[in-house]
PABATI-254045 format. One record per atom (N, C-alpha, C, O): residue in three letters; residue number from 1; atom name; x, y, z. Coordinates in nm, 2 decimals, padded with zeros to 4 digits. Example, Ala and Ser with C-alpha at 12.3 -4.5 7.8 and 13.67 -1.06 7.14 Angstrom:
<pts>
(pt "ALA", 1, "N", (01.32, -00.57, 00.78)) (pt "ALA", 1, "CA", (01.23, -00.45, 00.78)) (pt "ALA", 1, "C", (01.32, -00.33, 00.78)) (pt "ALA", 1, "O", (01.42, -00.33, 00.85)) (pt "SER", 2, "N", (01.28, -00.22, 00.71)) (pt "SER", 2, "CA", (01.37, -00.11, 00.71)) (pt "SER", 2, "C", (01.29, 00.00, 00.79)) (pt "SER", 2, "O", (01.34, 00.11, 00.80)) 
</pts>
This chain:
<pts>
(pt "MET", 1, "N", (08.71, -11.37, -07.78)) (pt "MET", 1, "CA", (08.70, -11.39, -07.64)) (pt "MET", 1, "C", (08.64, -11.50, -07.59)) (pt "MET", 1, "O", (08.52, -11.53, -07.62)) (pt "LEU", 2, "N", (08.71, -11.58, -07.50)) (pt "LEU", 2, "CA", (08.65, -11.71, -07.45)) (pt "LEU", 2, "C", (08.57, -11.69, -07.33)) (pt "LEU", 2, "O", (08.61, -11.61, -07.24)) (pt "ASN", 3, "N", (08.46, -11.76, -07.32)) (pt "ASN", 3, "CA", (08.37, -11.75, -07.21)) (pt "ASN", 3, "C", (08.42, -11.85, -07.12)) (pt "ASN", 3, "O", (08.45, -11.96, -07.16)) (pt "LEU", 4, "N", (08.43, -11.81, -06.98)) (pt "LEU", 4, "CA", (08.47, -11.91, -06.88)) (pt "LEU", 4, "C", (08.39, -12.03, -06.86)) (pt "LEU", 4, "O", (08.44, -12.14, -06.84)) (pt "TRP", 5, "N", (08.26, -12.01, -06.87)) (pt "TRP", 5, "CA", (08.16, -12.11, -06.85)) (pt "TRP", 5, "C", (08.16, -12.22, -06.97)) (pt "TRP", 5, "O", (08.12, -12.33, -06.95)) (pt "THR", 6, "N", (08.21, -12.19, -07.08)) (pt "THR", 6, "CA", (08.22, -12.28, -07.19)) (pt "THR", 6, "C", (08.35, -12.37, -07.17)) (pt "THR", 6, "O", (08.37, -12.48, -07.23)) (pt "MET", 7, "N", (08.43, -12.31, -07.08)) (pt "MET", 7, "CA", (08.56, -12.39, -07.07)) (pt "MET", 7, "C", (08.55, -12.49, -06.96)) (pt "MET", 7, "O", (08.63, -12.58, -06.95)) (pt "ILE", 8, "N", (08.45, -12.49, -06.86)) (pt "ILE", 8, "CA", (08.44, -12.56, -06.74)) (pt "ILE", 8, "C", (08.33, -12.66, -06.78)) (pt "ILE", 8, "O", (08.22, -12.63, -06.82)) (pt "ASP", 9, "N", (08.38, -12.79, -06.76)) (pt "ASP", 9, "CA", (08.29, -12.91, -06.79)) (pt "ASP", 9, "C", (08.26, -12.98, -06.65)) (pt "ASP", 9, "O", (08.29, -12.93, -06.54)) (pt "PHE", 10, "N", (08.19, -13.09, -06.67)) (pt "PHE", 10, "CA", (08.14, -13.14, -06.54)) (pt "PHE", 10, "C", (08.26, -13.20, -06.45)) (pt "PHE", 10, "O", (08.24, -13.19, -06.33)) (pt "PRO", 11, "N", (08.36, -13.25, -06.50)) (pt "PRO", 11, "CA", (08.47, -13.30, -06.41)) (pt "PRO", 11, "C", (08.53, -13.17, -06.32)) (pt "PRO", 11, "O", (08.55, -13.18, -06.20)) (pt "GLU", 12, "N", (08.55, -13.07, -06.40)) (pt "GLU", 12, "CA", (08.61, -12.96, -06.33)) (pt "GLU", 12, "C", (08.51, -12.89, -06.22)) (pt "GLU", 12, "O", (08.55, -12.84, -06.11)) (pt "LEU", 13, "N", (08.38, -12.90, -06.25)) (pt "LEU", 13, "CA", (08.28, -12.85, -06.15)) (pt "LEU", 13, "C", (08.28, -12.95, -06.03)) (pt "LEU", 13, "O", (08.27, -12.90, -05.92)) (pt "THR", 14, "N", (08.28, -13.08, -06.05)) (pt "THR", 14, "CA", (08.29, -13.18, -05.95)) (pt "THR", 14, "C", (08.41, -13.15, -05.87)) (pt "THR", 14, "O", (08.40, -13.14, -05.74)) (pt "LEU", 15, "N", (08.52, -13.14, -05.92)) (pt "LEU", 15, "CA", (08.65, -13.12, -05.85)) (pt "LEU", 15, "C", (08.63, -12.98, -05.76)) (pt "LEU", 15, "O", (08.67, -12.99, -05.65)) (pt "ILE", 16, "N", (08.59, -12.87, -05.81)) (pt "ILE", 16, "CA", (08.57, -12.76, -05.75)) (pt "ILE", 16, "C", (08.48, -12.77, -05.62)) (pt "ILE", 16, "O", (08.51, -12.72, -05.52)) (pt "LEU", 17, "N", (08.36, -12.85, -05.64)) (pt "LEU", 17, "CA", (08.26, -12.88, -05.54)) (pt "LEU", 17, "C", (08.34, -12.96, -05.43)) (pt "LEU", 17, "O", (08.32, -12.92, -05.31)) (pt "VAL", 18, "N", (08.41, -13.05, -05.46)) (pt "VAL", 18, "CA", (08.48, -13.14, -05.37)) (pt "VAL", 18, "C", (08.58, -13.05, -05.28)) (pt "VAL", 18, "O", (08.59, -13.07, -05.16)) (pt "VAL", 19, "N", (08.66, -12.97, -05.35)) (pt "VAL", 19, "CA", (08.75, -12.89, -05.28)) (pt "VAL", 19, "C", (08.67, -12.79, -05.19)) (pt "VAL", 19, "O", (08.72, -12.77, -05.08)) (pt "VAL", 20, "N", (08.56, -12.73, -05.22)) (pt "VAL", 20, "CA", (08.48, -12.64, -05.14)) (pt "VAL", 20, "C", (08.43, -12.71, -05.02)) (pt "VAL", 20, "O", (08.44, -12.65, -04.91)) (pt "VAL", 21, "N", (08.38, -12.85, -05.04)) (pt "VAL", 21, "CA", (08.33, -12.92, -04.93)) (pt "VAL", 21, "C", (08.44, -12.94, -04.83)) (pt "VAL", 21, "O", (08.42, -12.93, -04.71)) (pt "LEU", 22, "N", (08.56, -12.98, -04.87)) (pt "LEU", 22, "CA", (08.67, -13.02, -04.79)) (pt "LEU", 22, "C", (08.72, -12.90, -04.71)) (pt "LEU", 22, "O", (08.75, -12.91, -04.59)) (pt "ILE", 23, "N", (08.72, -12.77, -04.78)) (pt "ILE", 23, "CA", (08.76, -12.66, -04.72)) (pt "ILE", 23, "C", (08.67, -12.62, -04.60)) (pt "ILE", 23, "O", (08.70, -12.60, -04.48)) (pt "PHE", 24, "N", (08.55, -12.59, -04.64)) (pt "PHE", 24, "CA", (08.43, -12.53, -04.56)) (pt "PHE", 24, "C", (08.34, -12.64, -04.48)) (pt "PHE", 24, "O", (08.29, -12.60, -04.38)) (pt "GLY", 25, "N", (08.34, -12.76, -04.53)) (pt "GLY", 25, "CA", (08.25, -12.86, -04.46)) (pt "GLY", 25, "C", (08.12, -12.85, -04.52)) (pt "GLY", 25, "O", (08.07, -12.75, -04.57)) (pt "ALA", 26, "N", (08.05, -12.96, -04.51)) (pt "ALA", 26, "CA", (07.90, -12.96, -04.56)) (pt "ALA", 26, "C", (07.80, -12.88, -04.49)) (pt "ALA", 26, "O", (07.70, -12.84, -04.54)) (pt "GLY", 27, "N", (07.83, -12.86, -04.36)) (pt "GLY", 27, "CA", (07.73, -12.78, -04.29)) (pt "GLY", 27, "C", (07.74, -12.63, -04.31)) (pt "GLY", 27, "O", (07.63, -12.56, -04.28)) (pt "ARG", 28, "N", (07.84, -12.58, -04.35)) (pt "ARG", 28, "CA", (07.85, -12.44, -04.38)) (pt "ARG", 28, "C", (07.81, -12.40, -04.54)) (pt "ARG", 28, "O", (07.79, -12.28, -04.57)) (pt "LEU", 29, "N", (07.79, -12.50, -04.62)) (pt "LEU", 29, "CA", (07.76, -12.47, -04.76)) (pt "LEU", 29, "C", (07.64, -12.39, -04.77)) (pt "LEU", 29, "O", (07.65, -12.29, -04.85)) (pt "PRO", 30, "N", (07.52, -12.42, -04.71)) (pt "PRO", 30, "CA", (07.41, -12.33, -04.72)) (pt "PRO", 30, "C", (07.43, -12.18, -04.69)) (pt "PRO", 30, "O", (07.38, -12.09, -04.76)) (pt "ALA", 31, "N", (07.50, -12.16, -04.58)) (pt "ALA", 31, "CA", (07.54, -12.03, -04.54)) (pt "ALA", 31, "C", (07.62, -11.96, -04.64)) (pt "ALA", 31, "O", (07.60, -11.84, -04.67)) (pt "LEU", 32, "N", (07.72, -12.04, -04.70)) (pt "LEU", 32, "CA", (07.81, -11.97, -04.81)) (pt "LEU", 32, "C", (07.72, -11.94, -04.92)) (pt "LEU", 32, "O", (07.73, -11.83, -04.98)) (pt "GLY", 33, "N", (07.64, -12.03, -04.96)) (pt "GLY", 33, "CA", (07.55, -12.00, -05.07)) (pt "GLY", 33, "C", (07.47, -11.88, -05.05)) (pt "GLY", 33, "O", (07.45, -11.80, -05.14)) (pt "ASP", 34, "N", (07.42, -11.87, -04.95)) (pt "ASP", 34, "CA", (07.33, -11.75, -04.91)) (pt "ASP", 34, "C", (07.39, -11.63, -04.92)) (pt "ASP", 34, "O", (07.35, -11.53, -04.98)) (pt "ALA", 35, "N", (07.53, -11.63, -04.86)) (pt "ALA", 35, "CA", (07.61, -11.51, -04.86)) (pt "ALA", 35, "C", (07.65, -11.48, -05.01)) (pt "ALA", 35, "O", (07.65, -11.36, -05.04)) (pt "LEU", 36, "N", (07.68, -11.57, -05.08)) (pt "LEU", 36, "CA", (07.72, -11.56, -05.22)) (pt "LEU", 36, "C", (07.60, -11.50, -05.30)) (pt "LEU", 36, "O", (07.62, -11.40, -05.38)) (pt "GLY", 37, "N", (07.49, -11.56, -05.28)) (pt "GLY", 37, "CA", (07.36, -11.49, -05.34)) (pt "GLY", 37, "C", (07.33, -11.36, -05.31)) (pt "GLY", 37, "O", (07.28, -11.29, -05.39)) (pt "ARG", 38, "N", (07.35, -11.32, -05.18)) (pt "ARG", 38, "CA", (07.32, -11.19, -05.14)) (pt "ARG", 38, "C", (07.43, -11.09, -05.19)) (pt "ARG", 38, "O", (07.39, -10.97, -05.22)) (pt "THR", 39, "N", (07.56, -11.14, -05.21)) (pt "THR", 39, "CA", (07.66, -11.06, -05.27)) (pt "THR", 39, "C", (07.63, -11.02, -05.42)) (pt "THR", 39, "O", (07.65, -10.91, -05.46)) (pt "VAL", 40, "N", (07.59, -11.13, -05.50)) (pt "VAL", 40, "CA", (07.56, -11.11, -05.63)) (pt "VAL", 40, "C", (07.44, -11.03, -05.65)) (pt "VAL", 40, "O", (07.44, -10.94, -05.73)) (pt "GLN", 41, "N", (07.35, -11.05, -05.56)) (pt "GLN", 41, "CA", (07.22, -10.96, -05.57)) (pt "GLN", 41, "C", (07.25, -10.81, -05.55)) (pt "GLN", 41, "O", (07.20, -10.72, -05.62)) (pt "GLY", 42, "N", (07.34, -10.79, -05.44)) (pt "GLY", 42, "CA", (07.37, -10.65, -05.41)) (pt "GLY", 42, "C", (07.46, -10.59, -05.52)) (pt "GLY", 42, "O", (07.45, -10.47, -05.54)) (pt "PHE", 43, "N", (07.54, -10.67, -05.59)) (pt "PHE", 43, "CA", (07.62, -10.61, -05.69)) (pt "PHE", 43, "C", (07.54, -10.58, -05.80)) (pt "PHE", 43, "O", (07.56, -10.48, -05.86)) (pt "ARG", 44, "N", (07.44, -10.67, -05.85)) (pt "ARG", 44, "CA", (07.35, -10.63, -05.96)) (pt "ARG", 44, "C", (07.27, -10.51, -05.93)) (pt "ARG", 44, "O", (07.24, -10.42, -06.01)) (pt "ARG", 45, "N", (07.23, -10.50, -05.80)) (pt "ARG", 45, "CA", (07.15, -10.38, -05.77)) (pt "ARG", 45, "C", (07.23, -10.26, -05.78)) (pt "ARG", 45, "O", (07.18, -10.16, -05.83)) (pt "ALA", 46, "N", (07.36, -10.26, -05.74)) (pt "ALA", 46, "CA", (07.45, -10.15, -05.74)) (pt "ALA", 46, "C", (07.48, -10.12, -05.89)) (pt "ALA", 46, "O", (07.48, -10.00, -05.92)) (pt "ALA", 47, "N", (07.49, -10.22, -05.98)) (pt "ALA", 47, "CA", (07.52, -10.19, -06.11)) (pt "ALA", 47, "C", (07.40, -10.11, -06.18)) (pt "ALA", 47, "O", (07.42, -10.02, -06.26)) (pt "ARG", 48, "N", (07.28, -10.15, -06.14)) (pt "ARG", 48, "CA", (07.17, -10.09, -06.20)) (pt "ARG", 48, "C", (07.14, -09.94, -06.15)) (pt "ARG", 48, "O", (07.07, -09.86, -06.21)) (pt "GLY", 49, "N", (07.21, -09.91, -06.04)) (pt "GLY", 49, "CA", (07.20, -09.78, -05.98)) (pt "GLY", 49, "C", (07.09, -09.76, -05.87)) (pt "GLY", 49, "O", (07.07, -09.65, -05.83)) (pt "GLN", 50, "N", (07.03, -09.87, -05.84)) (pt "GLN", 50, "CA", (06.93, -09.87, -05.73)) (pt "GLN", 50, "C", (06.99, -09.88, -05.59)) (pt "GLN", 50, "O", (07.03, -09.98, -05.55)) (pt "ASN", 51, "N", (06.99, -09.77, -05.52)) (pt "ASN", 51, "CA", (07.06, -09.78, -05.40)) (pt "ASN", 51, "C", (06.96, -09.81, -05.29)) (pt "ASN", 51, "O", (06.85, -09.76, -05.30)) (pt "GLU", 52, "N", (07.00, -09.88, -05.18)) (pt "GLU", 52, "CA", (06.91, -09.91, -05.09)) (pt "GLU", 52, "C", (06.90, -09.81, -04.98)) (pt "GLU", 52, "O", (06.80, -09.80, -04.91)) (pt "ILE", 53, "N", (07.01, -09.73, -04.96)) (pt "ILE", 53, "CA", (07.01, -09.63, -04.86)) (pt "ILE", 53, "C", (07.03, -09.49, -04.92)) (pt "ILE", 53, "O", (07.12, -09.47, -05.00)) (pt "ASP", 54, "N", (06.94, -09.41, -04.89)) (pt "ASP", 54, "CA", (06.94, -09.27, -04.94)) (pt "ASP", 54, "C", (07.02, -09.19, -04.86)) (pt "ASP", 54, "O", (06.98, -09.18, -04.74)) (pt "VAL", 55, "N", (07.14, -09.13, -04.89)) (pt "VAL", 55, "CA", (07.23, -09.06, -04.81)) (pt "VAL", 55, "C", (07.22, -08.92, -04.83)) (pt "VAL", 55, "O", (07.30, -08.84, -04.79)) (pt "THR", 56, "N", (07.12, -08.86, -04.90)) (pt "THR", 56, "CA", (07.11, -08.72, -04.93)) (pt "THR", 56, "C", (07.05, -08.66, -04.79)) (pt "THR", 56, "O", (06.96, -08.72, -04.73)) (pt "PRO", 57, "N", (07.11, -08.55, -04.75)) (pt "PRO", 57, "CA", (07.06, -08.48, -04.62)) (pt "PRO", 57, "C", (06.93, -08.43, -04.64)) (pt "PRO", 57, "O", (06.89, -08.39, -04.75)) (pt "ARG", 58, "N", (06.86, -08.45, -04.52)) (pt "ARG", 58, "CA", (06.71, -08.39, -04.53)) (pt "ARG", 58, "C", (06.72, -08.25, -04.47)) (pt "ARG", 58, "O", (06.79, -08.22, -04.38)) (pt "ARG", 59, "N", (06.63, -08.17, -04.52)) (pt "ARG", 59, "CA", (06.62, -08.04, -04.47)) (pt "ARG", 59, "C", (06.51, -08.04, -04.35)) (pt "ARG", 59, "O", (06.40, -08.09, -04.36)) (pt "GLU", 60, "N", (06.56, -08.00, -04.23)) (pt "GLU", 60, "CA", (06.46, -08.00, -04.12)) (pt "GLU", 60, "C", (06.43, -07.86, -04.08)) (pt "GLU", 60, "O", (06.51, -07.77, -04.09)) (pt "ALA", 61, "N", (06.31, -07.84, -04.04)) (pt "ALA", 61, "CA", (06.27, -07.70, -03.99)) (pt "ALA", 61, "C", (06.34, -07.68, -03.87)) (pt "ALA", 61, "O", (06.33, -07.76, -03.78)) (pt "SER", 62, "N", (06.40, -07.56, -03.86)) (pt "SER", 62, "CA", (06.45, -07.53, -03.72)) (pt "SER", 62, "C", (06.35, -07.48, -03.62)) (pt "SER", 62, "O", (06.26, -07.40, -03.65)) (pt "LYS", 63, "N", (06.38, -07.53, -03.50)) (pt "LYS", 63, "CA", (06.27, -07.51, -03.39)) (pt "LYS", 63, "C", (06.35, -07.43, -03.29)) (pt "LYS", 63, "O", (06.45, -07.48, -03.24)) (pt "ASP", 64, "N", (06.30, -07.30, -03.27)) (pt "ASP", 64, "CA", (06.36, -07.23, -03.16)) (pt "ASP", 64, "C", (06.29, -07.24, -03.03)) (pt "ASP", 64, "O", (06.17, -07.22, -03.02)) (pt "LEU", 65, "N", (06.36, -07.28, -02.93)) (pt "LEU", 65, "CA", (06.30, -07.31, -02.79)) (pt "LEU", 65, "C", (06.32, -07.19, -02.70)) (pt "LEU", 65, "O", (06.28, -07.19, -02.59)) 
</pts>
């Protein structure tokens, strides 16, 4: 099985970076990096099974008025 990172060298990374800058512009790169980082972090958290939101219903005591 070939690993993708062993196949990509410096010229390919440079070309990818140039294309990304041309498409999105240099001003939006920090926002894109932040969004990508949050996405990867959320995916890793979901893969580990740690949910941020607990969706189990809570039992509430009924109050008669």
